[in-house]
GUFIKE-923140 format. One record per residue (C-alpha): x, y, z. Coordinates in Angstrom, 3 decimals, m for minus. Layout:
REM GUFIKE-923140
@X = X&Y = Y&Z = Z
...
END
This chain:
REM GUFIKE-923140
@X = 155.431&Y = 88.282&Z = 136.525
@X = 155.975&Y = 89.695&Z = 140.357
@X = 159.456&Y = 87.829&Z = 140.454
@X = 160.678&Y = 89.528&Z = 136.997
@X = 160.906&Y = 92.931&Z = 139.010
@X = 163.063&Y = 92.271&Z = 141.903
@X = 166.289&Y = 92.421&Z = 139.455
@X = 165.182&Y = 95.998&Z = 137.868
@X = 166.218&Y = 99.191&Z = 138.396
@X = 163.506&Y = 101.604&Z = 138.892
@X = 163.888&Y = 102.736&Z = 135.153
@X = 163.216&Y = 99.586&Z = 134.151
@X = 160.360&Y = 99.208&Z = 136.280
@X = 158.644&Y = 101.793&Z = 134.975
@X = 158.878&Y = 100.688&Z = 131.611
@X = 158.017&Y = 97.439&Z = 132.808
@X = 154.858&Y = 98.545&Z = 133.828
@X = 154.030&Y = 101.059&Z = 131.060
@X = 154.321&Y = 97.983&Z = 128.901
@X = 151.736&Y = 95.869&Z = 130.898
@X = 149.287&Y = 99.084&Z = 130.939
@X = 149.496&Y = 99.239&Z = 127.120
@X = 148.765&Y = 95.394&Z = 126.700
@X = 146.489&Y = 95.168&Z = 128.944
@X = 148.072&Y = 92.747&Z = 130.897
@X = 145.246&Y = 90.828&Z = 132.937
@X = 143.014&Y = 91.135&Z = 129.299
@X = 145.576&Y = 89.123&Z = 127.312
@X = 147.378&Y = 86.842&Z = 129.815
@X = 150.869&Y = 87.657&Z = 129.998
@X = 151.805&Y = 85.566&Z = 132.938
@X = 154.495&Y = 83.456&Z = 132.466
@X = 156.148&Y = 85.728&Z = 129.617
@X = 159.576&Y = 87.146&Z = 129.831
@X = 159.879&Y = 90.764&Z = 130.178
@X = 161.555&Y = 90.970&Z = 126.794
@X = 158.546&Y = 89.392&Z = 125.147
@X = 156.566&Y = 91.795&Z = 127.199
@X = 158.279&Y = 94.381&Z = 125.941
@X = 158.385&Y = 93.368&Z = 122.420
@X = 154.422&Y = 93.113&Z = 122.234
@X = 153.970&Y = 96.364&Z = 123.674
@X = 156.385&Y = 98.064&Z = 121.386
@X = 154.201&Y = 96.541&Z = 118.514
@X = 150.952&Y = 97.794&Z = 119.714
@X = 152.418&Y = 101.145&Z = 120.554
@X = 153.760&Y = 101.160&Z = 116.595
@X = 150.166&Y = 100.148&Z = 115.294
@X = 148.724&Y = 102.833&Z = 117.146
@X = 151.002&Y = 105.597&Z = 115.931
@X = 153.045&Y = 105.974&Z = 119.510
@X = 156.581&Y = 106.139&Z = 119.800
@X = 158.310&Y = 102.674&Z = 120.672
@X = 160.086&Y = 102.837&Z = 124.065
@X = 163.478&Y = 101.247&Z = 124.653
@X = 163.957&Y = 99.697&Z = 127.475
@X = 166.688&Y = 100.703&Z = 129.735
@X = 169.963&Y = 98.780&Z = 129.659
@X = 171.140&Y = 97.810&Z = 133.169
@X = 175.404&Y = 96.933&Z = 133.396
@X = 176.708&Y = 93.516&Z = 135.377
@X = 177.621&Y = 96.321&Z = 138.630
@X = 174.417&Y = 97.878&Z = 138.918
@X = 172.667&Y = 94.507&Z = 138.593
@X = 175.314&Y = 93.197&Z = 141.332
@X = 174.474&Y = 96.187&Z = 143.441
@X = 170.271&Y = 95.982&Z = 143.371
@X = 170.059&Y = 92.078&Z = 143.572
@X = 172.804&Y = 91.370&Z = 146.460
@X = 173.901&Y = 94.271&Z = 148.027
@X = 171.414&Y = 96.800&Z = 148.591
@X = 168.719&Y = 94.530&Z = 149.770
@X = 171.083&Y = 93.237&Z = 152.398
@X = 172.088&Y = 97.136&Z = 153.587
@X = 168.568&Y = 97.712&Z = 153.556
@X = 167.398&Y = 94.530&Z = 155.565
@X = 170.312&Y = 95.666&Z = 158.487
@X = 168.823&Y = 99.293&Z = 158.864
@X = 165.032&Y = 98.819&Z = 158.271
@X = 162.592&Y = 95.517&Z = 158.135
@X = 160.112&Y = 97.574&Z = 156.023
@X = 162.725&Y = 98.517&Z = 153.380
@X = 162.700&Y = 95.493&Z = 151.494
@X = 158.952&Y = 96.229&Z = 150.242
@X = 159.953&Y = 100.052&Z = 149.289
@X = 163.083&Y = 98.368&Z = 148.034
@X = 161.257&Y = 96.141&Z = 145.539
@X = 159.003&Y = 98.511&Z = 143.782
@X = 156.226&Y = 99.685&Z = 146.064
@X = 156.551&Y = 103.408&Z = 145.106
@X = 157.197&Y = 102.712&Z = 141.299
@X = 153.736&Y = 100.712&Z = 141.517
@X = 152.041&Y = 103.109&Z = 143.441
@X = 153.163&Y = 105.697&Z = 140.669
@X = 151.825&Y = 103.390&Z = 138.259
@X = 148.400&Y = 102.799&Z = 139.566
@X = 148.315&Y = 106.501&Z = 140.587
@X = 148.159&Y = 106.312&Z = 143.904
END
């Protein structure tokens, strides 16, 4: 699961972690499932409990290329700790309420 977040935008990570919270990731053992499968499972659970479904944010090819290849190189050149921040550290803290 941790590798799937490497290529996600911040909006996508928020939805992804929300999905994991809805599913109860550790309880159901979603390790190894694709993000699309996790999102579908979470939306099914949302519908059953009367909650609104959440659309997964779309990411265009330019954004994907920037997030995946360009931004990490720039950040590594500027700050050695930037990769940790860039790959979701703040989103994870936010989801955990820290």
